[in-house]
C-alpha positions as CSV (number, residue, x, y, z in Angstrom):
1,M,-16.9,0.7,-4.2
2,T,-16.6,-1.7,-1.2
3,G,-17.9,-4.8,-3.0
4,A,-15.7,-4.2,-5.8
5,Y,-12.7,-3.6,-3.7
6,G,-13.3,-6.6,-1.3
7,V,-13.9,-8.9,-4.3
8,L,-10.5,-8.4,-5.2
9,Q,-8.7,-7.8,-1.7
10,Y,-9.8,-11.5,-0.6
11,S,-9.7,-12.9,-4.2
12,P,-7.5,-16.2,-4.7
13,T,-5.4,-14.1,-7.0
14,V,-4.4,-11.9,-4.4
15,T,-4.5,-13.5,-1.4
16,N,-1.9,-16.3,-2.9
17,V,0.8,-13.8,-3.3
18,L,0.4,-11.4,-0.6
19,V,2.4,-12.4,2.5
20,D,0.0,-13.3,5.7
21,G,1.1,-10.4,7.9
22,G,3.5,-8.7,5.4
23,S,3.4,-4.9,4.7
24,T,1.7,-5.0,1.7
25,Q,-1.2,-7.1,3.0
26,T,-1.4,-4.9,6.2
27,I,-1.5,-2.0,4.1
28,S,-4.0,-2.6,1.3
29,Q,-6.5,-4.0,4.3
30,A,-5.9,-0.7,5.7
31,M,-6.7,1.3,3.0
32,F,-9.9,-1.1,2.3
33,F,-11.3,-0.3,6.0
34,G,-10.2,3.5,5.9
35,S,-12.0,3.9,2.8
36,M,-15.3,2.1,4.5
37,L,-14.9,4.4,7.2
38,G,-14.6,7.3,4.9
39,I,-17.6,6.0,2.8
40,I,-19.6,5.9,6.2
41,V,-18.9,9.8,7.1
42,F,-19.9,10.5,3.6
43,L,-22.9,9.0,3.8
44,V,-24.0,10.3,7.1
45,Y,-23.4,13.7,4.9
46,A,-25.4,12.5,2.0
47,D,-28.1,11.2,4.4
48,S,-28.2,14.8,6.2
49,I,-28.9,16.2,2.6
50,F,-31.8,13.7,2.5
51,L,-33.2,14.8,5.9
52,K,-33.1,18.6,4.7
53,Y,-35.0,18.3,2.1
54,K,-37.5,15.7,3.6
55,S,-37.9,18.3,6.6
56,R,-40.4,20.6,5.3
57,E,-42.7,17.3,4.5
58,I,-41.8,16.0,8.0
59,G,-42.8,19.1,9.7
60,I,-46.1,19.3,7.8
61,F,-47.1,15.7,9.0
62,L,-46.3,16.8,12.5
63,S,-48.2,19.9,12.5
64,L,-51.1,17.9,10.9
65,G,-51.2,15.8,14.4
66,I,-49.5,12.7,13.1
67,D,-47.7,11.0,15.9
68,R,-43.7,11.0,15.4
69,R,-43.6,7.1,15.5
70,S,-45.7,7.0,12.5
71,V,-43.9,9.8,10.9
72,Q,-40.7,7.7,11.7
73,K,-42.2,4.7,9.9
74,I,-43.1,7.0,6.5
75,V,-39.8,8.5,6.4
76,V,-37.9,5.1,7.4
77,K,-39.6,3.3,4.9
78,E,-38.7,5.7,2.3
79,Y,-35.1,5.8,2.9
80,T,-34.8,2.0,3.6
81,L,-36.2,1.1,-0.1
82,L,-33.9,3.6,-1.6
83,F,-31.3,2.1,0.4
84,Q,-31.9,-1.4,-0.2
85,F,-32.4,-0.5,-4.0
86,A,-29.0,1.2,-3.9
87,V,-27.2,-1.6,-2.0
88,F,-28.5,-4.6,-4.4
89,V,-27.2,-2.5,-7.5
90,G,-24.1,-1.7,-5.9
91,L,-23.5,-5.4,-5.1
92,L,-24.8,-6.6,-8.4
93,L,-22.4,-4.5,-10.5
94,S,-19.1,-5.0,-7.9
95,V,-18.3,-8.4,-9.5
96,P,-18.7,-6.8,-13.2
97,L,-16.7,-3.6,-12.0
98,A,-14.0,-5.3,-10.4
99,Y,-13.7,-7.5,-13.5
100,L,-13.4,-5.1,-16.0
101,C,-11.0,-2.7,-14.2
102,W,-9.0,-6.0,-13.6
103,S,-9.1,-7.3,-17.4
104,L,-7.9,-3.5,-18.1
105,L,-5.0,-3.3,-16.1
106,N,-4.2,-7.3,-17.5
107,L,-3.7,-6.0,-20.6
108,F,-0.3,-4.6,-19.6
109,L,0.2,-6.5,-16.6
110,E,-1.0,-10.0,-17.8
111,T,1.2,-12.9,-16.2
112,Q,0.0,-16.6,-14.9
113,E,-0.8,-15.2,-11.7
114,T,-3.0,-12.4,-12.6
115,A,-6.0,-14.2,-13.7
116,F,-9.1,-12.6,-12.5
117,S,-11.0,-14.5,-9.6
118,I,-13.5,-13.9,-7.0
119,G,-13.3,-13.3,-3.5
120,W,-16.2,-14.3,-1.8
121,V,-15.4,-13.0,1.8
122,G,-14.5,-9.6,0.4
123,L,-18.4,-9.7,-1.1
124,I,-19.8,-10.8,1.8
125,I,-17.8,-7.8,4.1
126,A,-19.4,-5.4,1.5
127,V,-22.8,-7.0,2.8
128,L,-22.1,-6.5,6.1
129,F,-21.2,-3.2,5.5
130,S,-24.3,-2.3,3.8
131,L,-26.1,-3.8,6.8
132,L,-24.0,-1.3,9.4
133,N,-24.7,1.6,7.2
134,W,-28.3,0.9,6.9
135,F,-28.5,0.6,10.8
136,I,-26.6,3.7,11.4
137,L,-28.4,5.8,9.1
138,R,-31.8,4.4,10.2
139,T,-30.8,5.3,13.7
140,I,-29.7,8.7,13.0
141,N,-33.2,9.3,10.7
142,R,-35.4,8.0,13.6
143,R,-33.7,10.2,16.1
144,Y,-33.9,13.4,14.3
145,I,-37.6,13.1,13.9
146,K,-37.9,12.2,17.5
147,N,-36.2,15.2,18.7
148,V,-36.9,17.7,16.1
149,D,-38.8,21.2,16.8
150,I,-41.9,21.7,14.5
151,L,-41.3,25.6,14.2
152,K,-37.7,25.0,13.8
153,I,-37.8,21.9,11.0
154,I,-40.2,24.6,9.0
155,K,-37.2,26.9,8.4
156,T,-34.6,24.3,8.0
157,S,-33.7,24.9,4.7
158,D,-33.3,28.6,5.1
159,E,-30.9,28.3,8.0
160,N,-27.2,28.2,7.9
161,E,-24.6,26.1,10.2
162,T,-23.0,27.9,13.0
163,A,-19.4,27.8,13.0
164,K,-16.4,28.6,15.2
165,S,-14.3,31.4,14.2
166,G,-10.8,30.5,12.4
167,N,-8.0,30.4,14.1
168,L,-4.4,30.8,12.8
169,F,-3.1,28.6,15.8
170,L,-5.1,25.5,14.9
171,L,-4.4,25.8,11.3
172,I,-0.3,25.5,12.3
173,L,-1.3,22.7,14.3
174,G,-3.1,20.9,11.8
175,A,-0.2,21.3,9.4
176,L,2.3,20.0,11.9
177,L,0.1,17.0,13.1
178,V,-0.3,15.3,9.3
179,P,3.7,15.2,9.1
180,A,4.7,14.4,12.8
181,G,1.7,11.6,13.0
182,I,2.9,10.0,9.8
183,V,6.6,10.1,11.2
184,A,5.6,8.5,14.4
185,F,3.4,5.9,12.9
186,F,5.9,4.5,10.6
187,T,8.9,4.9,12.8
188,L,7.3,3.5,15.7
189,Q,5.8,0.6,13.7
190,N,9.0,-0.2,12.6
191,I,10.6,-0.4,16.0
192,G,7.8,-3.4,16.9
193,G,6.5,-3.9,20.1
194,F,2.9,-3.4,21.8
195,L,3.5,-0.1,23.2
196,N,5.5,1.3,20.2
197,T,2.5,0.1,17.9
198,L,0.2,1.7,20.2
199,L,1.7,4.7,20.2
200,A,2.2,4.8,16.5
201,F,-1.6,4.0,15.9
202,V,-1.9,7.0,18.0
203,G,0.3,9.2,15.9
204,L,-1.8,8.2,13.1
205,A,-4.9,9.3,14.6
206,G,-3.1,12.7,15.3
207,A,-2.3,12.5,11.4
208,V,-6.3,12.0,10.5
209,L,-7.2,14.6,13.1
210,G,-4.6,17.2,11.5
211,V,-6.0,16.9,8.0
212,Y,-9.9,17.3,9.6
213,L,-8.5,20.5,11.2
214,L,-6.6,21.6,8.1
215,I,-9.7,21.4,6.4
216,I,-11.9,23.5,9.1
217,Q,-9.5,26.0,9.0
218,C,-9.2,26.3,5.6
219,A,-13.0,26.8,5.3
220,S,-12.7,29.6,7.8
221,I,-9.9,31.1,6.3
222,G,-11.6,34.4,6.0
223,D,-11.7,35.0,9.9
224,I,-7.8,34.5,9.7
225,L,-6.9,36.6,6.9
226,K,-9.3,39.5,8.3
227,K,-7.1,39.6,11.2
228,Y,-3.8,40.1,9.4
229,N,-5.2,41.4,5.8
230,D,-8.6,43.2,6.2
231,K,-8.3,44.8,3.1
232,A,-8.3,41.4,1.4
233,Y,-11.2,39.7,3.8
234,Y,-13.3,42.6,2.6
235,K,-12.7,42.5,-1.0
236,N,-13.6,39.1,-0.8
237,L,-16.3,39.1,1.9
238,V,-19.2,37.2,0.4
239,F,-17.1,34.8,-0.8
240,Y,-15.4,33.8,2.8
241,N,-18.6,34.2,4.6
242,L,-20.5,31.3,2.5
243,L,-17.4,29.3,2.8
244,K,-17.9,29.7,6.6
245,Q,-21.9,29.2,6.3
246,K,-21.4,25.7,4.8
247,I,-18.3,25.0,7.1
248,R,-19.6,21.5,8.2
249,Q,-20.6,20.1,4.9
250,Y,-17.2,21.3,3.1
251,T,-15.5,19.4,5.9
252,R,-16.8,16.2,5.7
253,S,-17.1,15.9,2.0
254,I,-13.4,17.4,1.4
255,F,-12.2,15.3,4.2
256,V,-13.5,12.1,2.8
257,A,-12.0,13.1,-1.0
258,T,-8.8,14.1,0.8
259,L,-8.1,10.3,2.1
260,L,-9.4,8.7,-1.0
261,I,-6.9,11.1,-3.0
262,T,-4.4,10.3,-0.6
263,F,-5.0,6.5,-0.8
264,T,-4.6,7.1,-4.7
265,T,-1.4,8.7,-4.4
266,F,-0.1,6.5,-1.6
267,G,-1.3,3.4,-2.9
268,I,0.9,3.9,-6.4
269,G,3.9,4.9,-4.7
270,F,4.5,2.3,-2.1
271,I,4.1,-0.7,-4.5
272,A,6.1,1.0,-7.1
273,A,8.7,1.7,-4.6
274,G,9.3,-2.1,-4.7
275,F,9.2,-2.5,-8.3
276,I,11.6,0.4,-8.9
277,D,14.1,-0.5,-6.3
278,G,14.2,-4.1,-7.5
279,Y,14.6,-3.3,-11.0
280,N,17.5,-0.5,-10.3
281,V,19.1,-3.1,-7.7
282,A,19.0,-5.8,-10.7
283,L,20.8,-3.1,-12.8
284,N,23.6,-2.8,-10.4
285,E,24.5,-6.0,-9.0
286,P,27.9,-7.1,-9.1
287,Y,27.1,-10.4,-11.0
288,D,25.7,-10.6,-14.2
289,Y,24.2,-14.3,-13.4
290,T,23.9,-16.2,-9.9
291,I,23.4,-20.0,-10.8
292,N,22.5,-22.1,-7.9
293,A,22.2,-25.8,-7.2
294,T,22.0,-28.5,-4.6
295,Y,24.6,-31.5,-4.7
296,E,21.3,-33.4,-5.5
297,H,20.9,-31.6,-8.7
298,P,24.5,-30.5,-9.2
299,M,25.9,-27.7,-11.6
300,T,29.6,-27.4,-12.6
301,E,31.5,-24.7,-13.9
302,S,32.5,-26.7,-17.0
303,R,28.5,-27.0,-17.8
304,I,27.9,-23.7,-17.5
305,E,31.0,-22.7,-20.0
306,E,29.4,-25.2,-22.7
307,I,26.1,-24.0,-22.2
308,A,27.5,-20.4,-22.7
309,E,29.6,-21.3,-25.8
310,E,26.3,-22.9,-27.2
311,S,24.4,-20.1,-26.5
312,N,27.0,-18.0,-27.9
313,A,27.7,-15.5,-24.3
314,V,31.0,-14.9,-23.5
315,I,32.0,-15.6,-19.9
316,T,34.4,-13.0,-18.5
317,S,34.8,-14.2,-15.2
318,I,33.4,-17.0,-13.0
319,K,33.4,-17.8,-9.3
320,H,31.6,-20.4,-6.5
321,I,30.9,-20.4,-3.4
322,D,30.1,-23.8,-1.4
323,C,27.7,-23.7,1.4
324,L,25.4,-26.0,3.8
325,L,22.1,-25.3,4.9
326,L,21.8,-25.5,9.1
327,G,18.9,-25.0,11.6
328,V,19.5,-22.1,13.9
329,Q,17.5,-20.8,16.9
330,N,17.1,-17.3,16.3
331,N,17.0,-15.2,19.6
332,Y,15.2,-11.4,19.1
333,K,15.7,-8.7,20.7
334,N,12.2,-8.5,22.2
335,G,13.0,-12.0,23.7
336,E,11.2,-14.4,21.3
337,R,12.9,-17.4,20.1
338,D,11.9,-19.8,17.1
339,W,14.0,-22.0,14.8
340,G,15.0,-21.1,11.0
341,S,17.5,-22.5,8.3
342,R,20.4,-20.4,7.5
343,I,22.8,-20.7,5.0
344,V,26.5,-21.6,6.3
345,V,30.0,-20.9,4.6
346,S,33.3,-21.7,5.3
347,E,35.9,-18.7,6.3
348,D,38.2,-19.9,3.4
349,N,35.5,-19.7,0.6
350,F,34.3,-16.4,1.9
351,N,38.2,-14.7,1.9
352,V,38.8,-15.7,-1.3
353,L,35.6,-14.4,-2.8
354,S,36.0,-11.3,-0.5
355,G,39.6,-10.8,-0.8
356,A,39.2,-10.0,3.0
357,A,41.3,-11.9,5.8
358,I,39.0,-12.6,8.6
359,S,39.4,-15.2,11.2
360,V,36.6,-17.2,12.8
361,P,38.0,-19.1,15.8
362,K,36.8,-22.8,16.2
363,G,33.1,-23.4,18.1
364,S,32.3,-19.6,16.7
365,Y,30.1,-18.0,14.0
366,T,30.3,-14.6,12.1
367,V,27.2,-13.2,10.5
368,Y,27.6,-11.8,7.6
369,Y,25.0,-9.4,5.6
370,D,25.1,-6.4,3.5
371,S,23.2,-3.2,4.4
372,S,20.0,-4.1,2.8
373,M,20.0,-6.9,5.2
374,E,20.6,-5.1,8.6
375,Y,17.1,-6.0,9.8
376,K,18.6,-9.7,9.8
377,L,20.8,-8.7,13.0
378,N,17.6,-8.4,14.9
379,A,17.5,-12.4,15.1
380,F,21.1,-12.8,16.5
381,S,20.8,-10.8,19.9
382,A,22.4,-13.2,21.8
383,E,26.0,-14.1,22.6
384,S,25.5,-17.3,21.1
385,S,23.1,-19.8,19.0
386,L,22.2,-23.1,19.5
387,F,22.8,-24.8,15.9
388,Y,20.9,-28.1,14.5
389,N,21.9,-31.1,11.9
390,P,19.2,-31.8,10.3
391,T,20.9,-35.0,9.1
392,T,21.9,-36.2,12.3
393,E,19.6,-34.3,14.4
394,Q,22.2,-33.1,16.8
395,E,22.1,-29.7,18.7
396,F,25.2,-27.6,19.6
397,Y,26.0,-24.6,20.6
398,F,28.4,-21.9,18.6
399,I,29.8,-18.5,20.0
400,Q,28.8,-15.3,18.0
401,N,31.2,-13.0,17.0
402,E,30.8,-9.5,15.9
403,P,28.9,-9.2,12.6
404,I,30.8,-8.0,9.4
405,C,28.9,-6.2,6.5
406,Y,30.0,-5.9,2.9
407,D,28.1,-4.0,0.1
408,G,28.5,-4.9,-3.4
409,L,30.1,-8.7,-2.7
410,F,27.4,-10.8,-3.9
411,N,23.9,-10.1,-5.5
412,T,21.3,-8.5,-3.1
413,R,18.4,-10.8,-4.7
414,S,20.5,-14.3,-4.2
415,V,20.2,-16.3,-1.1
416,F,23.4,-15.1,-0.2
417,S,22.6,-11.5,0.7
418,S,23.2,-12.8,4.3
419,F,24.8,-15.9,5.9
420,L,27.0,-17.4,8.5
421,I,30.8,-18.1,8.4
422,L,32.1,-20.9,10.3
423,N,35.7,-21.9,11.1
424,N,37.2,-24.2,8.2
425,D,37.4,-27.2,10.6
426,D,33.8,-26.7,11.9
427,Y,32.9,-26.5,8.3
428,R,34.3,-29.5,7.2
429,T,33.0,-31.5,10.2
430,L,29.4,-30.7,9.4
431,A,29.7,-30.9,5.8
432,A,30.9,-34.5,6.4
433,T,27.7,-35.7,8.1
434,L,25.2,-33.6,6.0
435,A,23.1,-35.3,3.4
436,D,23.3,-33.8,-0.3
437,E,20.1,-32.0,0.0
438,Y,21.2,-29.5,2.8
439,R,24.3,-28.9,0.7
440,A,24.4,-26.4,-2.2
441,V,26.9,-24.2,-4.5
442,S,26.2,-20.7,-6.2
443,Y,28.3,-19.8,-9.4
444,M,28.7,-16.1,-10.0
445,V,29.1,-15.2,-13.3
446,N,30.3,-12.2,-15.8
447,V,29.5,-12.3,-19.4
448,E,30.1,-9.7,-22.2
449,N,27.3,-7.4,-23.0
450,W,24.5,-9.0,-20.5
451,Q,21.7,-7.5,-22.4
452,D,22.6,-9.9,-25.4
453,T,22.4,-12.9,-23.5
454,M,18.6,-14.1,-23.7
455,D,19.7,-17.4,-25.1
456,F,22.2,-18.2,-22.5
457,Q,19.9,-17.2,-19.6
458,N,16.9,-19.5,-21.4
459,N,19.2,-22.3,-21.5
460,I,20.7,-22.2,-17.9
461,L,16.9,-22.1,-16.8
462,K,16.2,-25.1,-18.9
463,A,19.5,-27.1,-17.5
464,V,18.6,-26.3,-13.8
465,I,15.0,-27.4,-14.5
466,S,16.1,-30.2,-16.2
467,D,18.3,-31.3,-13.4
468,N,15.2,-30.9,-10.9
469,N,13.0,-33.3,-13.0
470,G,10.6,-30.3,-13.7
471,V,9.7,-30.4,-10.0
472,I,10.8,-27.8,-7.8
473,F,11.3,-28.0,-4.1
474,T,10.0,-24.3,-3.3
475,N,10.8,-24.1,0.2
476,W,14.1,-25.7,0.0
477,H,15.6,-22.7,1.7
478,N,13.6,-23.8,5.3
479,S,14.2,-27.7,5.0
480,A,17.0,-27.9,7.6
481,T,14.2,-26.8,10.3
482,F,11.3,-28.5,8.8
483,E,11.5,-30.9,12.2
484,K,11.7,-28.1,14.6
485,T,8.7,-26.1,12.9
486,G,6.5,-29.1,12.1
487,S,6.6,-27.9,8.0
488,Q,7.0,-30.3,5.2
489,A,8.4,-29.9,1.7
490,E,6.4,-28.2,-1.0
491,Y,6.6,-28.9,-4.6
492,L,5.6,-27.2,-7.4
493,P,5.7,-28.1,-11.4
494,F,7.5,-25.7,-13.1
495,D,5.4,-25.6,-16.2
496,G,2.3,-23.4,-15.4
497,N,4.2,-22.1,-12.1
498,E,6.9,-20.0,-13.7
499,T,6.1,-16.6,-12.3
500,K,5.5,-18.2,-9.0
501,I,8.6,-20.3,-8.7
502,A,10.7,-17.4,-9.5
503,R,9.3,-15.5,-6.9
504,L,9.5,-18.2,-4.1
505,W,12.3,-20.5,-5.0
506,S,15.7,-19.4,-3.2
507,L,17.7,-21.3,-5.9
508,Y,16.2,-19.8,-8.8
509,P,19.1,-19.0,-11.4
510,L,18.9,-15.0,-11.5
511,S,20.4,-12.9,-14.0
512,K,20.2,-8.9,-14.5
513,L,18.6,-9.9,-17.7
514,S,15.6,-12.0,-16.2
515,S,15.5,-9.2,-13.6
516,T,15.2,-6.2,-15.8
517,T,12.8,-7.8,-18.4
518,T,10.7,-10.0,-15.7
519,Q,10.9,-7.7,-12.5
520,F,7.7,-6.8,-13.2
521,E,6.2,-10.4,-13.0
522,A,6.9,-10.6,-9.5
523,F,4.9,-7.6,-8.3
524,A,2.4,-7.7,-11.3
525,T,-0.1,-8.7,-8.7
526,Y,0.8,-6.1,-6.2
527,L,0.7,-3.4,-8.9
528,M,-2.4,-4.4,-10.2
529,L,-4.2,-4.6,-6.8
530,M,-2.8,-1.2,-5.9
531,L,-4.0,0.2,-9.1
532,F,-7.3,-0.6,-8.9
533,I,-7.3,0.4,-5.3
534,A,-6.1,3.8,-6.8
535,I,-8.5,4.0,-9.9
536,V,-11.5,2.9,-7.1
537,A,-10.1,5.6,-4.7
538,F,-9.6,8.5,-7.4
539,V,-13.5,7.7,-8.9
540,S,-15.0,7.8,-5.7
541,A,-13.2,10.9,-4.8
542,V,-14.4,12.6,-8.1
543,M,-17.9,11.6,-7.3
544,V,-17.7,12.8,-3.6
545,I,-16.7,16.0,-4.9
546,G,-18.8,16.4,-7.7
547,L,-21.8,15.8,-5.5
548,K,-20.7,18.4,-3.1
549,L,-19.9,20.7,-5.8
550,I,-23.6,20.5,-7.1
551,S,-25.2,20.6,-3.8
552,T,-23.3,23.4,-2.9
553,I,-24.2,25.5,-5.9
554,W,-27.6,24.3,-5.6
555,D,-27.7,25.4,-1.9
556,D,-26.4,28.7,-2.9
557,A,-28.5,29.3,-5.5
558,E,-30.7,31.9,-3.8
559,V,-27.9,33.8,-2.4
560,Y,-26.6,34.4,-6.1
561,N,-30.0,35.5,-6.7
562,D,-30.2,37.9,-4.1
563,L,-26.9,39.3,-4.8
564,R,-27.9,39.9,-8.4
565,R,-31.0,41.9,-6.9
566,L,-28.4,44.0,-5.1
567,G,-26.8,44.8,-8.0
568,M,-24.1,42.4,-8.4
569,K,-23.1,41.8,-12.1
570,R,-23.4,38.2,-13.6
571,K,-19.5,38.5,-14.2
572,K,-18.8,38.8,-10.3
573,I,-21.1,36.1,-9.7
574,K,-19.6,33.5,-11.7
575,G,-16.3,34.8,-10.2
576,L,-17.6,34.0,-6.8
577,I,-18.9,30.4,-8.0
578,T,-15.8,29.9,-9.5
579,K,-13.7,30.6,-6.3
580,Q,-16.4,28.1,-4.4
581,M,-16.0,25.5,-7.0
582,L,-12.0,25.7,-6.8
583,F,-12.0,25.8,-2.8
584,V,-14.4,22.4,-3.0
585,Y,-12.6,20.8,-5.8
586,F,-8.8,21.5,-5.2
587,I,-8.2,21.7,-1.7
588,P,-8.6,18.2,-1.3
589,T,-6.7,17.4,-4.7
590,V,-3.6,19.2,-3.4
591,L,-4.0,18.4,0.2
592,G,-4.3,14.4,-0.9
593,C,-1.3,14.6,-3.3
594,I,0.9,16.3,-0.9
595,I,0.1,13.9,2.0
596,G,0.1,10.5,0.0
597,A,3.4,11.9,-1.6
598,F,5.1,12.4,2.0
599,T,3.7,9.0,3.4
600,T,5.3,7.4,0.3
601,Y,8.8,9.0,1.2
602,R,8.6,8.4,5.2
603,I,7.8,4.5,4.6
604,M,10.5,4.2,1.8
605,L,13.1,5.5,4.6
606,V,12.3,3.0,7.3
607,S,12.0,0.3,4.7
608,G,15.4,0.3,3.5
609,V,14.5,1.6,0.1
610,I,17.6,2.7,-1.6
611,Y,16.5,4.3,-4.9
612,I,14.2,6.4,-3.3
613,G,14.7,9.5,-5.8
614,E,13.2,7.2,-8.8
615,T,10.3,6.4,-6.7
616,M,9.4,10.1,-6.0
617,Q,9.8,10.9,-9.6
618,L,7.0,8.6,-10.4
619,V,4.9,10.0,-7.2
620,G,5.3,13.3,-8.8
621,C,4.1,11.9,-11.9
622,V,0.9,10.7,-10.6
623,C,0.5,13.8,-8.7
624,G,0.7,15.8,-11.7
625,L,-1.9,13.3,-14.0
626,V,-4.3,13.7,-11.0
627,L,-4.3,17.2,-11.0
628,I,-4.4,17.3,-15.0
629,I,-7.6,15.0,-14.9
630,Q,-9.0,17.2,-12.1
631,I,-8.5,20.2,-14.0
632,A,-10.2,18.5,-16.7
633,I,-13.3,17.6,-14.8
634,F,-13.4,20.9,-12.8
635,F,-14.2,23.0,-16.2
636,V,-16.5,20.4,-17.5
637,L,-18.3,20.9,-14.2
638,R,-18.2,24.3,-14.3
639,S,-19.3,24.9,-17.6
640,R,-22.5,23.0,-16.7
641,V,-22.9,25.3,-13.3
642,M,-22.4,28.6,-15.6
643,R,-25.2,27.5,-17.8
644,N,-27.7,28.7,-15.3
645,Y,-25.8,32.1,-15.1
646,A,-24.9,33.0,-18.6
């Protein structure tokens, strides 16, 4: 799991798309290392089974007078051989497994950017992770043999684990800690700052603790039931006591499986939120087309109308807005400063398009934003900002006016979702001194039946690419501050990089048609990574639960035989086994789906996602699919287990 996951997490296919420090990269890496933590917990549990069934052998060695150090060497050598073989096979199969899964997903989401490539860093991490596990388990095994009592070890397989009584308060506390911790994590992370980030992770730890408490108290549910409904408790006395006797083994495996199923649900829901939101936003944009161009590579209204006529598209309205690209020093709320390039328009041009009548005093500016871009106000916390003219290299201050917000004025996916408005005279003065490369124009076009304008869309794109000689200045939107930031121009040939350019280039000609038909291309790598994570996490959860089921029934076989000798009918024994299997199998499924769905909902609230309901419908379908698959696997496992009690 770790090898295959690492191969893709650190693959150039993924790292070239994920933004450094972005939420998707952070969350996918957190899920990667969270899965590793879960695997460590599970391996410690699996190793305890190894020690348990080696205990009589260890006891015989010690009773024969073999010193503990020699016994340690014997057991550790056997364990090391098994572990090394498993690691070798696991690492050997990790690349083929990653390739097969990625290729399967590629059948549905293939784009230019989703070709399989190996992330060697991920494979190295898997090797180091294997060494860490080997060292941890080796230390546990050596300490076990060093400290074990010879008389006690002979009886190990017959002993039950001691467990504290169930507590209703702890059950409620666990149920409250999970949502409270998740809410705290995403809320405080969104605020930012070292203290808030620290408290956010405290909240996350509280949520994890809450899951653990819930599982412990569910395993001890008989004690709680006994206090409030003793009749129901005594009716299933054997079942509740079997749960309690095996509580620690239950909690470890169920805890890991719960986390893995949470990752499955959350991973799909998280990445689907961006896709679904982008798709629905595109459908509801105010303009069917947004066609952008710099004055170095001009596009005119008459040319757009000619292309529309050639493409059998009927234009119903066309508007345009001129803009400048200037450098502005960002003043953040936390006191930090840096330079950024900003789109600037004139007050007259803005008023014509918006139907407003705003007035911008000379020597000042007004920030415009739509509600989805409110976070950009964070960069304008000061009363004034330092501007930079990239052509003349002059710096000058403008005073900030009260920001204004309009929704539905411009297409949100265009570069005009946020910009600065200047006084007409200030705008003209700056425009006269700026080189054409820092001046741009955007045309907002509506057509009849935009769903039937594929030819128009393709011809507009060809014209824009031709104007740029087939080579795209992908970071034009940052070019006004190259001198300030030390960055440089980045160019890409359009052929062979169509998907990447559509995602990176701020002047890309947008349309509802292209957004709705090619939206998945921009998210294809994200979708495939998260789907891969979900598949691996889910398969791992099934394996964890399956192993636990087999070991549970194996451990309790003698108990069932004793019950049969005491007169319990086979039908009731089967019912008892079924109840145990239901508990072990479906507690992590139900908890994982609920926690994963709630976590997805919470991150959407703080991320400004608009179409939350549509995303949650998908998450509900994912939970339903997980449940259906689990039910099918459960009945297969149950039929195999019941063969011994037919």
